[in-house]
C-alpha positions as CSV (number, residue, x, y, z in Angstrom):
1,M,8.0,-29.1,0.4
2,I,9.6,-26.9,-2.1
3,S,13.0,-28.5,-1.5
4,I,11.5,-32.0,-1.6
5,L,10.2,-31.2,-5.1
6,S,13.6,-29.9,-6.1
7,A,12.1,-26.6,-6.9
8,R,12.9,-23.1,-6.0
9,L,10.5,-20.4,-4.9
10,I,11.9,-17.0,-6.0
11,I,9.9,-13.9,-5.2
12,H,11.1,-10.7,-6.8
13,H,10.5,-7.6,-4.7
14,P,9.1,-4.2,-5.9
15,Y,11.8,-2.1,-4.3
16,R,13.9,-2.0,-7.5
17,T,11.0,-0.8,-9.5
18,L,10.2,1.8,-6.9
19,L,13.8,3.1,-7.0
20,D,13.7,3.4,-10.8
21,L,10.3,5.2,-10.8
22,T,11.2,7.5,-8.0
23,Q,13.3,9.6,-10.4
24,T,10.7,9.4,-13.1
25,F,8.0,11.0,-10.9
26,N,10.4,13.3,-9.0
27,M,9.2,11.8,-5.7
28,T,10.3,13.5,-2.5
29,A,12.0,11.7,0.3
30,E,8.8,11.6,2.3
31,E,6.8,10.2,-0.6
32,N,9.6,7.6,-1.2
33,T,9.5,6.6,2.5
34,L,5.7,6.3,2.4
35,A,5.9,4.1,-0.7
36,H,8.5,1.9,1.0
37,S,6.1,1.6,4.0
38,I,3.2,0.7,1.7
39,I,5.4,-2.0,0.0
40,N,6.4,-3.4,3.4
41,D,2.7,-3.5,4.4
42,H,1.8,-5.4,1.2
43,Y,3.7,-8.4,2.5
44,N,1.0,-8.9,5.1
45,T,-1.4,-9.8,2.2
46,D,-1.3,-12.4,-0.6
47,L,-0.5,-9.6,-3.2
48,P,3.1,-10.8,-3.7
49,F,1.8,-14.1,-5.0
50,M,-1.0,-12.5,-7.1
51,Y,0.8,-9.6,-8.9
52,P,4.2,-8.9,-10.3
53,P,6.5,-6.5,-8.3
54,H,6.0,-3.6,-10.8
55,I,2.3,-3.6,-10.1
56,I,2.9,-3.4,-6.3
57,A,5.5,-0.6,-6.8
58,V,3.1,1.4,-9.0
59,T,0.3,1.0,-6.5
60,A,2.6,2.2,-3.7
61,I,3.7,5.2,-5.8
62,F,0.1,6.0,-6.6
63,L,-0.9,5.9,-2.9
64,A,2.2,7.8,-1.8
65,I,1.8,10.6,-4.3
66,V,-1.9,11.0,-3.7
67,L,-1.5,10.9,0.1
68,R,1.6,13.2,0.3
69,P,0.0,16.6,-0.2
70,A,-2.7,16.0,2.4
71,Q,-0.3,14.7,5.1
72,S,3.3,14.8,5.9
73,G,5.8,12.3,7.4
74,L,4.4,9.9,9.9
75,Q,0.9,11.4,9.5
76,A,0.9,10.2,5.9
77,H,1.7,6.6,7.0
78,A,-1.0,6.9,9.7
79,A,-3.4,8.0,7.0
80,A,-2.5,5.1,4.9
81,T,-3.1,2.7,7.8
82,S,-6.6,3.9,8.4
83,S,-9.2,3.5,5.7
84,G,-11.2,6.5,6.8
85,N,-8.1,8.7,6.9
86,L,-7.0,7.3,3.6
87,Q,-10.3,8.2,1.9
88,N,-10.2,11.7,3.5
89,A,-6.6,12.1,2.3
90,L,-7.6,11.0,-1.2
91,Q,-10.4,13.5,-1.3
92,Q,-8.2,16.3,0.0
93,G,-5.5,15.4,-2.5
94,I,-7.9,15.5,-5.4
95,S,-9.3,18.9,-4.3
96,A,-5.8,20.2,-3.6
97,M,-4.8,19.5,-7.3
98,G,-6.2,22.8,-8.3
99,G,-4.5,24.8,-5.6
100,N,-1.0,23.2,-5.6
101,K,0.5,23.4,-9.1
102,S,3.5,21.2,-8.3
103,Y,1.2,18.5,-6.9
104,G,-1.0,18.8,-10.0
105,V,2.0,18.4,-12.3
106,K,3.1,15.3,-10.3
107,V,-0.3,13.7,-10.5
108,T,-0.7,14.6,-14.1
109,R,2.7,13.1,-14.9
110,L,1.7,9.9,-13.0
111,V,-1.7,9.7,-14.8
112,E,-0.1,10.3,-18.2
113,W,2.6,7.7,-17.5
114,L,0.0,5.2,-16.5
115,A,-2.0,5.9,-19.7
116,E,1.0,5.5,-21.9
117,S,2.5,2.5,-20.2
118,Q,1.2,-1.0,-20.6
119,I,0.7,-1.4,-16.9
120,D,-2.4,-3.4,-16.0
121,I,-4.5,-0.7,-14.5
122,E,-7.1,-3.2,-13.2
123,A,-4.4,-4.9,-11.3
124,V,-3.3,-1.6,-9.8
125,I,-6.9,-0.9,-8.7
126,V,-7.3,-4.4,-7.2
127,A,-4.0,-4.0,-5.3
128,T,-5.0,-0.6,-4.1
129,Q,-8.3,-2.0,-2.8
130,E,-6.5,-4.9,-1.2
131,L,-4.2,-2.5,0.7
132,I,-7.1,-0.4,1.8
133,S,-8.9,-3.5,3.0
134,L,-5.7,-4.4,5.0
135,Y,-5.7,-1.0,6.6
136,E,-9.4,-1.3,7.5
137,V,-8.7,-4.6,9.2
138,W,-5.8,-3.1,11.1
139,E,-7.9,-0.2,12.1
140,G,-10.5,-2.5,13.7
141,Y,-8.0,-4.9,15.3
142,S,-7.9,-5.0,19.0
143,E,-5.4,-7.3,20.5
144,R,-7.1,-7.3,23.9
145,V,-10.4,-8.7,22.4
146,F,-8.6,-11.5,20.7
147,K,-6.5,-12.4,23.8
148,E,-9.7,-12.6,25.8
149,A,-11.4,-14.8,23.2
150,I,-8.4,-17.2,23.1
151,S,-8.3,-17.3,26.9
152,R,-12.0,-18.2,27.1
153,F,-11.5,-20.8,24.4
154,M,-8.6,-22.4,26.2
155,K,-10.5,-22.4,29.6
156,D,-13.5,-24.0,27.9
157,A,-11.2,-26.7,26.2
158,M,-9.5,-27.5,29.5
159,A,-12.8,-27.7,31.4
160,K,-14.0,-30.5,29.0
């Protein structure tokens, strides 16, 4: 349809913004990897059509920095893909701010940067909520249940 209308659909990606901001926030390799995973996950939603890439990148950075102290490596991504684990990680991260000075400095730098920048904080919040909702759906998804339902539906359709 796009080619019929002689139009072009160009979607800019948030990876460039993530790369630029990685140095600003002194993100570790694990935090960067987690942010990349979160960005990859956002393509399973309609967020790329709703918000500009920099909002997605900032959301991914926020989640990666907040999740990182509570988890490490693949555990952090597992926490990000489970809403209950995500909420626990956020609580642990908030309570760890007092005990881990480097983490506290990193979070403080992120909060100050967000306050000074002209980033739409409401959009970051909505994007964060959308990603958490995606992870909740993934947590409750059971392929076997859906396969059985589709099989029953097909059998009923063929019987008629």
